[in-house]
C-alpha positions in Angstrom: -85.5 45.7 106.2 -88.5 45.9 108.1 -91.4 43.1 107.3 -94.5 45.7 106.7 -96.4 42.3 105.9 -98.9 42.4 109.3 -101.3 44.5 110.1 -103.3 45.9 112.9 -106.3 44.2 112.9 -109.0 46.2 112.0 -112.8 47.2 113.3 -115.5 44.7 112.4 -118.9 46.1 113.1 -122.3 44.2 112.4 -125.3 45.7 111.7 -129.2 46.4 110.3 -130.8 48.6 108.0 -132.6 50.0 110.8 -132.8 49.3 114.5 -136.4 48.1 115.0 -136.2 44.8 117.4 -139.0 42.5 116.9 -140.5 40.3 120.2 -138.7 36.6 118.2 -135.6 38.4 119.3 -136.0 40.6 122.2 -134.6 38.4 124.7 -131.3 39.0 123.1 -131.7 42.9 123.9 -131.7 44.7 127.6 -135.1 45.7 128.5 -134.7 48.8 129.5 -134.3 51.7 126.9 -135.7 53.1 123.2 -134.9 50.5 120.7 -131.2 52.0 119.5 -130.2 52.2 123.1 -131.0 48.5 123.3 -129.6 47.8 120.2 -126.8 49.7 120.7 -125.7 47.7 123.4 -125.2 44.9 121.3 -124.3 45.6 118.0 -121.7 48.4 116.6 -123.5 49.9 114.0 -126.7 50.6 111.8 -127.5 52.1 108.3 -129.8 54.9 108.7 -132.0 54.4 105.5 -134.8 57.2 106.1 -132.6 59.7 105.4 -132.7 58.3 101.8 -136.6 59.3 101.7 -137.0 62.5 103.9 -135.2 64.7 105.9 -134.4 64.3 109.3 -133.6 67.1 111.6 -130.6 68.1 113.7 -131.4 67.9 116.5 -133.0 63.9 116.2 -129.3 63.0 114.4 -127.9 64.6 117.9 -129.9 62.5 120.1 -129.0 59.3 118.2 -125.7 60.0 118.6 -126.2 60.7 122.2 -127.7 57.1 122.4 -125.1 54.6 121.4 -121.8 53.7 123.5 -118.8 55.8 122.0 -117.3 53.1 119.5 -120.6 52.8 117.9 -121.0 54.2 114.6 -123.3 55.2 112.2 -124.0 55.1 108.2 -126.0 57.2 106.6 -127.9 56.6 103.1 -127.4 60.0 101.0 -130.9 61.7 99.9 -132.1 60.2 96.6 -132.7 63.9 95.8 -128.7 64.2 95.6 -128.6 60.4 93.9 -131.0 59.7 92.4 -133.1 63.0 91.2 -130.1 65.1 90.6 -128.1 62.9 89.5 -125.1 64.1 91.7 -125.2 67.1 89.3 -125.5 70.4 90.7 -125.9 69.4 94.1 -124.7 71.8 96.3 -128.1 72.9 98.5 -129.4 69.7 99.2 -125.6 68.1 100.2 -125.2 71.5 102.3 -128.9 70.8 103.6 -128.2 67.1 104.9 -124.6 67.9 105.9 -126.1 69.9 108.3 -128.8 67.6 109.5 -126.1 64.5 109.9 -123.2 66.3 110.6 -125.1 66.4 114.2 -123.9 62.7 114.4 -120.5 64.1 115.4 -117.8 61.5 115.4 -120.7 59.3 115.8 -120.7 59.3 111.7 -119.0 56.1 110.3 -120.0 56.4 107.0 -122.1 57.7 103.8 -123.1 55.6 101.9 -124.4 56.4 98.3 -126.6 53.8 96.1 -127.3 54.8 93.1 -130.0 54.1 90.6 -129.3 50.7 88.3 -130.2 53.4 84.8 -127.4 55.6 86.5 -124.3 55.3 84.4 -121.0 56.2 85.2 -119.2 59.4 84.0 -116.2 60.2 85.0 -116.2 63.7 85.2 -120.0 64.1 87.0 -118.6 61.5 89.5 -115.3 62.8 90.3 -117.1 66.3 91.0 -119.6 65.0 93.3 -116.8 62.7 95.2 -114.7 65.4 96.0 -117.5 68.1 97.2 -118.7 65.2 99.5 -115.3 64.7 100.9 -114.4 68.7 101.2 -118.1 68.3 102.9 -118.0 65.2 105.4 -114.7 63.7 106.9 -116.0 59.9 107.2 -116.0 57.0 104.9 -117.9 56.9 101.9 -118.8 53.8 100.3 -120.7 53.7 96.7 -123.0 51.0 95.4 -123.7 51.6 92.0 -125.6 49.1 90.1 -125.2 50.1 86.1 -122.3 47.7 84.6 -120.5 51.1 83.6 -119.2 51.6 87.2 -117.9 48.4 87.7 -115.3 48.9 84.9 -111.0 50.0 85.2 -112.2 53.8 84.3 -114.4 54.0 87.5 -112.5 51.5 89.8 -109.2 53.7 89.4 -111.6 56.7 90.1 -113.1 55.4 92.8 -109.8 54.6 94.1 -108.6 57.8 93.7 -110.8 59.7 95.2 -110.8 56.7 98.4 -114.7 55.8 97.6 -115.1 52.3 98.7 -116.9 50.0 96.5 -120.0 48.4 98.1 -120.4 44.1 98.3 -123.6 43.8 97.5 -125.6 40.4 97.3 -127.1 39.9 95.4 -124.9 42.0 93.1 -126.5 44.3 90.4 -124.5 45.2 87.8 -121.4 43.5 88.4 -119.8 41.1 86.3 -117.1 39.1 87.8 -115.6 39.1 91.1 -115.3 41.9 93.5 -112.7 44.7 92.1 -111.8 46.2 95.6 -111.2 50.4 95.5 -110.3 50.6 99.2 -108.9 48.7 102.1 -111.8 48.6 104.3 -114.7 46.7 103.4 -118.8 47.7 102.9 -120.8 44.9 103.0 -124.5 45.1 102.2 -126.8 42.3 102.3 -130.2 42.6 100.4 -131.3 38.7 100.8 -131.3 36.0 98.8 -133.1 34.7 96.2 -136.3 37.0 97.7 -135.0 40.5 97.9 -135.3 42.0 101.4 -137.4 39.0 102.7 -135.0 35.9 102.5 -133.2 35.1 105.5 -129.0 33.7 104.9 -128.4 30.1 106.2 -126.7 28.7 109.1 -124.0 27.9 105.9 -124.0 31.5 104.6 -123.1 33.5 108.2 -120.3 30.9 109.1 -118.5 31.8 106.2 -119.1 35.0 106.0 -117.7 34.7 109.7 -114.9 33.4 108.9 -114.5 35.4 105.4 -114.6 39.0 107.4 -112.6 37.9 110.2 -109.6 37.4 107.6 -110.6 40.5 106.6 -109.7 42.2 109.7 -107.2 40.5 111.5 -105.1 41.9 107.8 -106.1 45.1 109.1 -108.9 45.8 106.9 -112.3 47.8 108.6 -115.2 45.5 108.0 -119.2 46.6 107.9 -121.2 44.0 106.9 -124.9 45.5 107.0 -128.2 42.9 106.6 -130.8 44.8 104.6 -133.1 41.9 104.8 -135.7 43.3 106.9 -138.9 42.8 104.4 -139.7 40.1 106.5 -137.9 40.9 109.8 -134.4 38.6 109.0 -132.0 40.9 109.2 -132.2 41.2 113.1 -131.7 37.5 113.3 -129.1 37.1 110.9 -127.0 39.8 112.0 -127.0 38.2 116.1 -126.5 34.9 114.5 -123.0 36.5 112.7 -122.5 38.1 115.5 -122.2 34.5 117.3 -120.2 33.5 115.2 -117.6 36.0 114.9 -117.3 35.9 118.9 -116.7 31.8 118.2 -113.6 32.6 116.3 -109.8 32.9 118.0 -108.7 36.3 118.1 -111.4 38.5 117.2 -114.2 40.4 119.5 -116.6 42.6 116.5 -117.3 45.9 118.1 -118.2 47.2 120.5 -117.6 44.0 121.8 -120.0 43.9 124.9 -121.6 40.3 123.6 -124.5 39.0 124.1 -126.9 39.5 127.1 -127.2 36.6 129.0 
């Protein structure tokens, strides 16, 4: 029988929740262009979090899509009107509006992030209908960061697996008891900062171990997304650049899009 244990390497993307380039790390980027253009010349993805709080016009998304290289992919956080205010139910109108806006990213839309409030418990009927509607509306990957313990039980894991929704690996984890249980072959990591959430920088030792772990996943054929969300003190972009360098130093692995850091 043929050996089916080997997979083509997956795509490994590193990014931040936003593309602001602070003066302290500006030397790692080209000097010309918008912040997004400069950012996208080095890193392979970005998470748009502002969409959670307010809508953006479709022409804004289209402009962003035109500003990045072909291999670059955006993650867009689903509006709170859908995930928090409506509780995933009765969301036809806001979902339609969101699709008309974010859909302007075209093939640059790589993933939708569904982050749920800590108080929002798992309901199989509501969740199943919601993910089916989103899948029918968008053709991209879906990642879910739930934070209520009920979303980490066997029933929720089975539903996410059937729906093809990737469970987020979050640091620090909230609501999760025990080890991470994957629901798809993809990996989506959100690093919020620890011990102080949104502020703390990750240590060189943590970054080095993260690089080794994620490289293993990519070599096993998994698409890997790593998002640094420790943006409040400006730690996200330096950490992303450190991870990029660590991955570049590993054998036979080049993170997307692969231009390397400017000299």
